[in-house]
C-alpha positions in Angstrom: 47.5 24.8 -19.0 46.1 27.6 -16.6 45.5 26.3 -13.0 41.8 26.1 -12.3 40.2 28.4 -9.8 38.6 26.8 -6.5 35.1 27.5 -8.0 35.3 26.4 -11.7 33.4 27.9 -14.4 30.3 25.9 -14.7 28.2 25.7 -17.7 24.3 26.8 -17.1 22.3 23.9 -17.9 18.4 23.6 -17.7 17.6 20.1 -16.5 14.1 20.2 -17.7 12.5 21.6 -20.9 9.7 22.9 -18.8 10.1 26.4 -17.3 10.1 26.9 -13.5 6.4 26.8 -12.8 4.7 25.0 -9.9 2.7 21.9 -11.2 -0.9 22.4 -10.2 -1.8 18.8 -10.6 1.3 17.5 -9.0 2.5 16.0 -12.3 5.8 14.4 -11.4 5.5 11.2 -13.3 8.3 9.3 -11.6 7.5 10.1 -7.9 5.7 6.6 -7.5 8.6 4.7 -9.0 11.8 6.6 -7.6 15.0 6.3 -9.8 18.1 4.8 -8.6 21.1 7.0 -8.8 24.1 4.8 -9.5 27.4 6.2 -8.0 30.0 7.2 -10.6 33.6 7.7 -10.1 34.6 9.0 -6.7 34.2 12.7 -6.7 37.0 13.3 -4.3 39.4 11.8 -6.6 38.7 15.0 -8.8 38.4 17.3 -5.9 34.7 17.9 -6.7 32.4 18.8 -3.8 28.9 19.7 -3.2 27.8 21.8 -0.4 24.6 23.1 1.1 23.5 26.3 -0.6 22.7 29.9 1.0 19.2 28.7 1.1 19.4 24.9 1.8 17.2 25.3 4.9 14.0 26.4 3.2 10.8 27.6 5.2 8.0 27.9 2.8 6.1 30.6 4.8 9.0 33.1 3.9 11.0 31.6 1.1 11.6 33.4 -2.3 10.3 31.8 -5.5 13.8 30.3 -6.5 16.4 29.1 -3.9 20.0 28.4 -4.2 19.9 24.8 -2.8 23.6 23.6 -3.2 27.0 24.6 -4.4 29.4 22.7 -6.7 33.1 23.4 -6.5 36.3 21.8 -7.8 39.7 22.3 -6.7 41.7 19.9 -9.0 43.5 21.5 -12.1 42.7 18.1 -13.8 39.2 19.1 -14.1 38.4 21.5 -17.0 34.8 22.0 -16.4 31.5 20.5 -14.9 28.1 20.2 -16.2 25.1 18.8 -14.3 22.8 16.0 -15.8 20.0 16.0 -13.3 19.2 16.6 -9.5 16.9 14.3 -7.6 15.3 14.9 -4.4 13.7 11.5 -2.6 14.3 9.7 -5.8 12.4 12.2 -8.0 14.0 14.4 -10.7 13.8 18.1 -9.7 14.1 20.7 -12.5 17.2 22.9 -11.7 19.8 25.3 -13.2 23.5 25.6 -12.7 25.2 28.7 -12.8 28.4 30.1 -11.2 28.7 26.8 -9.2 25.3 27.2 -7.7 22.3 25.0 -8.2 19.0 26.6 -8.1 15.5 25.2 -7.9 11.9 26.4 -7.5 11.0 26.2 -3.9 7.3 25.3 -4.8 8.4 22.4 -6.9 10.7 21.1 -4.1 8.1 21.6 -1.4 5.6 19.6 -3.9 8.1 16.5 -4.1 8.9 16.5 -0.4 5.2 16.5 0.5 4.2 14.0 -2.1 7.0 11.4 -1.4 6.7 11.6 2.2 2.9 12.2 2.7 3.5 14.7 5.2 2.3 18.3 5.0 2.8 19.0 8.7 4.9 22.1 9.7 7.8 20.5 10.8 11.4 20.5 9.1 11.9 17.7 6.6 15.4 16.4 6.1 16.3 15.8 2.5 19.2 14.9 0.4 19.9 16.7 -2.9 21.5 14.3 -5.3 23.3 15.8 -8.1 24.5 13.7 -11.1 27.2 15.7 -12.8 29.7 15.2 -15.7 33.2 16.4 -15.2 35.2 17.3 -18.4 38.9 16.4 -17.7 41.8 18.5 -19.1 42.7 15.4 -21.0 39.4 15.4 -22.8 38.1 12.4 -20.9 34.6 12.7 -19.4 33.5 11.2 -16.0 30.2 10.8 -14.5 29.8 11.5 -10.7 27.0 11.5 -8.2 27.2 13.6 -5.2 24.8 14.4 -2.2 24.1 17.4 -0.1 21.8 18.0 2.7 19.0 20.4 3.1 15.8 20.9 5.0 12.3 22.0 4.1 9.5 23.3 6.3 6.0 23.1 4.6 3.7 25.9 5.0 2.6 26.6 8.7 -0.2 29.3 7.8 -3.8 28.3 8.1 -3.2 24.7 8.9 -6.4 23.1 10.1 -6.4 22.3 14.0 -7.7 18.9 15.2 -11.5 19.1 15.6 -12.5 18.2 19.1 -15.5 16.4 17.9 -13.7 14.2 15.5 -14.4 13.6 11.6 -17.0 12.1 9.5 -17.3 11.3 5.7 -20.2 12.1 3.5 -20.3 10.7 -0.1 -22.3 8.6 -2.6 -22.7 5.6 -0.6 -24.9 7.5 2.0 -26.7 10.0 -0.3 -24.5 13.0 1.0 -26.8 13.0 3.9 -25.4 15.1 6.9 -28.1 13.6 9.2 -26.5 10.2 8.7 -22.7 10.7 8.4 -20.1 8.0 8.3 -18.3 8.6 11.4 -14.6 7.9 11.7 -13.0 6.3 14.7 -9.8 7.7 16.3 -7.6 4.7 16.3 -4.5 6.7 17.5 -4.0 10.3 18.3 -4.9 12.3 15.3 -5.4 9.3 12.9 -9.0 8.4 12.2 -10.5 5.4 10.3 -14.0 4.3 8.8 -15.4 1.3 6.8 -17.5 2.1 4.0 -19.2 0.1 1.3 -19.2 1.6 -2.2 -21.6 0.7 -4.9 -20.3 2.5 -7.9 -17.3 2.5 -10.1 -16.7 6.3 -9.2 -17.7 7.2 -5.5 -17.4 11.0 -4.9 -16.7 12.0 -1.1 -15.3 14.6 1.4 -14.2 14.6 4.9 -16.0 16.9 7.2 -15.2 18.3 10.7 -17.5 16.7 13.5 -18.3 20.2 14.9 -20.1 21.0 11.7 -22.8 18.5 12.5 -23.8 20.4 15.7 -25.0 23.4 13.8 -28.8 23.7 12.9 -27.8 24.3 9.2 -24.8 22.1 8.0 -22.1 24.5 6.9 -20.8 22.2 4.1 -17.7 23.8 2.6 -16.8 25.6 5.7 -15.9 22.3 7.5 -14.9 20.1 4.5 -11.7 18.6 3.6 -10.6 17.2 0.0 -8.0 16.9 -2.4 -6.1 19.1 -4.9 -7.6 17.8 -8.2 -11.4 17.3 -8.7 -12.4 13.6 -9.1 -8.8 12.4 -8.0 -8.9 8.7 -7.2 -5.3 8.4 -6.0 -4.7 6.6 -2.9 -2.7 7.7 -0.7 -3.3 11.3 -1.3 -2.4 14.7 0.2 -5.3 16.4 2.2 -6.4 19.9 1.0 -8.4 22.4 2.9 -10.2 25.9 2.4 -7.6 28.7 2.2 -4.9 25.9 1.8 -1.5 27.9 1.5 -0.4 25.6 -1.5 -3.7 24.9 -3.3 -5.9 27.9 -2.3 -9.0 25.6 -1.9 -9.9 22.0 -2.1 -11.7 19.8 -4.6 -13.8 16.5 -4.2 -11.9 13.1 -4.1 -13.2 9.8 -5.4 -12.8 6.1 -4.6 -12.5 3.9 -7.6 -14.7 0.7 -7.5 -17.6 -0.9 -5.7 -16.3 -2.7 -2.7 -15.7 -2.5 1.1 -13.1 -0.1 2.0 -11.1 1.1 5.0 -10.5 4.8 4.8 -7.8 6.4 6.8 -7.5 10.2 7.6 -4.3 11.4 9.0 -4.7 14.8 10.7 -1.0 14.8 11.8 0.6 14.5 8.5 -2.6 15.7 6.5 -3.1 12.9 4.0 -5.8 10.0 3.4 -6.0 6.8 2.0 -8.4 4.0 1.2 -7.7 0.3 1.2 -9.8 -2.6 0.3 -11.2 -4.3 3.4 -10.4 -7.8 3.6 -12.9 -10.4 5.2 -12.7 -14.1 5.7 -14.7 -16.1 3.2 -15.9 -19.7 3.4 -16.7 -22.5 1.0 -20.2 -23.9 1.6 -21.0 -26.7 -0.7 -19.7 -30.2 -1.4 -16.4 -29.6 0.5 -18.2 -28.9 3.9 -21.4 -30.9 3.1 -23.3 -27.9 2.5 -23.4 -27.2 6.3 -24.3 -23.8 7.7 -22.1 -24.6 10.8 -19.0 -26.3 9.4 -16.3 -23.5 8.9 -13.5 -25.9 8.1 -13.4 -24.7 4.4 -11.8 -21.3 4.7 -10.6 -19.5 1.5 -6.9 -18.8 1.4 -6.2 -15.0 1.3 -3.9 -13.9 -1.4 -4.1 -10.2 -0.4 -5.8 -7.3 -2.4 -9.2 -8.7 -1.6 -8.5 -11.9 -3.6 -8.9 -15.5 -2.2 -8.4 -19.1 -3.6 -9.4 -22.7 -2.7 -7.8 -25.7 -4.2 -9.2 -29.1 -4.3 -11.1 -31.8 -6.0 -14.4 -30.5 -7.4 -17.0 -33.2 -8.3 -19.9 -31.3 -10.1 -21.1 -28.1 -11.5 -23.3 -27.6 -8.4 -20.2 -27.5 -6.1 -20.4 -24.4 -3.9 -21.5 -21.1 -2.8 -19.6 -18.5 -0.6 -20.3 -17.0 2.8 -18.4 -14.2 4.4 -17.6 -14.0 8.1 -20.4 -11.7 8.8 -23.1 -13.5 7.1 -22.2 -17.1 7.4 -25.3 -19.2 7.8 -27.6 -16.7 6.0 -28.5 -18.3 2.7 -30.0 -15.1 1.4 -26.6 -13.4 1.8 -24.6 -16.2 0.2 -22.4 -15.3 -2.9 -22.6 -17.4 -6.0 -22.9 -17.2 -9.8 -25.2 -18.6 -12.3 -26.8 -21.9 -11.0 -25.0 -25.0 -12.4 -22.4 -22.7 -14.3 -19.1 -24.4 -15.2 -17.8 -21.3 -17.0 -14.1 -20.7 -16.5 -14.8 -17.1 -15.4 -17.8 -15.4 -14.2 -19.4 -12.6 -11.9 -20.4 -13.2 -8.3 -23.7 -12.0 -7.1 -25.3 -12.3 -3.6 -29.0 -11.9 -4.9 -30.7 -15.0 -6.1 -27.3 -16.6 -6.3 -26.9 -19.9 -7.7 -24.4 -22.9 -7.0 -21.6 -23.1 -9.5 -18.7 -25.3 -10.2 -15.4 -26.0 -12.0 -14.8 -25.7 -15.8 -14.5 -29.3 -16.2 -16.3 -31.3 -13.4 -14.4 -34.0 -11.6 -10.9 -32.8 -11.4 -8.5 -30.6 -9.3 -9.0 -26.9 -9.8 -8.1 -23.7 -8.0 -11.0 -21.4 -7.5 -9.8 -17.7 -7.4 -12.5 -14.9 -6.3 -11.8 -11.3 -6.4 -14.2 -9.5 -3.9 -13.2 -6.3 -5.2 -14.3 -7.0 -8.8 -16.9 -9.5 -7.6 -15.4 -12.0 -10.2 -14.2 -15.6 -10.1 -11.8 -17.8 -12.2 -11.2 -21.5 -12.4 -7.6 -22.7 -13.1 -6.7 -26.5 -13.6 -4.2 -27.9 -11.4 -1.3 -29.2 -13.6 -0.4 -32.8 -13.0 -1.4 -35.3 -10.1 -0.9 -33.6 -6.6 1.4 -35.3 -4.3 -0.2 -37.0 -1.3 0.9 -37.0 2.3 0.1 -39.5 5.0 0.1 -36.7 7.7 0.5 -32.8 8.0 1.6 -31.5 11.3 2.3 -28.2 13.2 5.6 -28.0 14.9 7.4 -25.2 16.9 8.8 -23.8 19.9 5.6 -24.5 21.7 6.3 -28.2 21.7 10.2 -27.8 21.5 10.2 -28.8 17.8 10.1 -32.3 18.8 6.4 -33.5 18.0 3.4 -32.7 15.6 0.2 -31.3 16.4 -1.8 -33.6 13.8 -4.1 -32.1 11.4 -7.2 -33.6 9.7 -7.4 -33.8 6.1 -10.9 -32.7 5.2 -12.8 -35.7 3.7 -14.7 -33.9 1.0 -11.8 -31.4 0.1 -8.7 -33.3 -0.4 -5.4 -31.7 0.2 -6.9 -29.2 2.6 -6.0 -29.8 6.4 -7.6 -28.4 9.6 -6.6 -28.4 13.3 -7.7 -26.2 16.4 -5.1 -25.8 18.9 -4.2 -23.8 21.9 -1.0 -22.1 22.3 -0.1 -21.2 25.8 2.7 -18.8 25.1 4.2 -16.7 22.2 6.1 -18.9 19.8 7.2 -19.6 16.3 6.1 -22.6 14.2 5.8 -24.3 10.9 3.8 -26.9 9.1 5.4 -30.0 7.8 4.5 -33.4 6.0 5.0 -36.9 7.3 6.6 -35.9 10.4 9.8 -35.0 8.5 11.6 -31.7 7.3 12.0 -32.7 3.6 8.5 -31.1 2.8 7.6 -28.2 5.2 5.7 -24.9 4.8 6.3 -21.5 6.6 5.8 -17.8 6.0 7.9 -15.1 4.4 8.8 -13.6 7.6 6.8 -10.3 6.9 4.6 -10.2 9.9 3.4 -12.1 12.9 0.1 -13.8 12.9 -2.6 -11.7 15.0 -6.2 -11.2 15.1 -6.3 -8.9 12.1 -3.3 -10.7 10.2 -4.3 -14.3 9.8 -2.1 -15.3 6.7 1.2 -14.3 5.1 2.8 -14.9 1.9 4.2 -18.5 1.8 8.0 -18.8 2.3 10.6 -20.7 4.1 10.6 -18.7 7.5 9.0 -19.5 10.8 5.7 -18.1 11.5 5.4 -15.9 14.6 2.1 -16.4 16.6 1.2 -15.0 19.9 -0.5 -17.2 22.6 -4.1 -18.1 22.1 -6.6 -20.7 20.6 -6.4 -20.9 16.9 -7.9 -22.6 13.8 -5.1 -23.7 11.6 -5.8 -24.3 7.8 -3.1 -25.5 5.3 -3.4 -26.6 1.5 -0.7 -29.1 0.7 -1.0 -28.4 -3.1 -0.4 -24.6 -2.9 1.4 -24.3 0.5 -1.2 -21.6 1.6 -2.2 -21.5 5.2 -4.4 -19.3 7.5 -4.0 -19.3 11.2 -7.2 -17.7 12.7 -7.5 -16.6 16.3 -10.5 -18.1 17.8 -12.9 -15.6 19.5 -13.2 -16.5 23.3 
């Protein structure tokens, strides 16, 4: 058997059926769900290495169309040949060719993957890993699979990148009639990052971002101060920001926001991307559980995330409730409801001539789930008879884990408990039943309670809460809780 050269003869192999062309619509189907590259046999065992290529440090302003991103070499006479299965960057498959030990890729496609997966178009070097999955054909005829990584850097285009506008940024769109005399101004929440709250009314809401300096001109300059996306009508969030004379896309198109709801829109002028997210509010039950009081806020819906909320208790009749949000509490004209007296299992929420509605079968335990994004509701029966507890308490570092702050079960909303308590210092705490630990509730440890974060998914972890006065809510059937900071 002839001894192998250090750089073995590598069979050229196209990893993607498509030719090397830049995808104008960023059509990398797997970028949102990156693939896992399982480590195969140890490459060092076979003397196979991957090293940075001659063009592994890419600067998009002056790069060539195709770049030699990595080299594959083998030194063991036990390896007859090597072929490449795929190359991935940030978990996304990158079309590549292999010839004479050199992996070559399209610079534009690599740039696209890096910008999309990092949401960063800034003119700074991005450190990346080139992961090569290869097949090594041994002299014995056996084939082994290997996964090897080589480092690289990529600097996106620096030419014609917009500078931060001293007057800030605003939005124009369908919700305000594209009227430049009444723009939706964005607030700078941190250097270079802006936010605005909007309420959309259509299923497809077109909009653009605009430089604040444009609103000073006698005749609004429209496209001269606009920022958008790459594909017209794109509702993707988060998404890359595109501008006039964009070095990658040439020019911008008009994005959309999908659905009628309240949204928080973020514009990042440091990394040049934007996103929109449903704005979550606090919603309250007004009806039988709170005695139809326009003052009693003890019946707070438990937040599920994604603008969905639920409330579980005993519902006596078909005229059980309406819904108020935190901004309109006490205003009957703004209350959300359904068809008056309806006991349909599902329905649509309205806040114009809204009626009181109730559970599918009156006189039982049900969970009412509302989706304020889609303005819909659903009733779900509670299986079995709920367990009952003599007491529910709050216990934690603030009271040395030795006694409970007693909560009160709501008389007309069984299994829902409430207490107001002041914490004099930052602490961790949990809820527990009957002054014992066999039944207790906590969070998932994902975040501390704050003015904005007033709930976390239910779990077994202690709940971190800063000092302050709070309203505590707990449902002992679902284990859901809310801890709401009381405004001073």
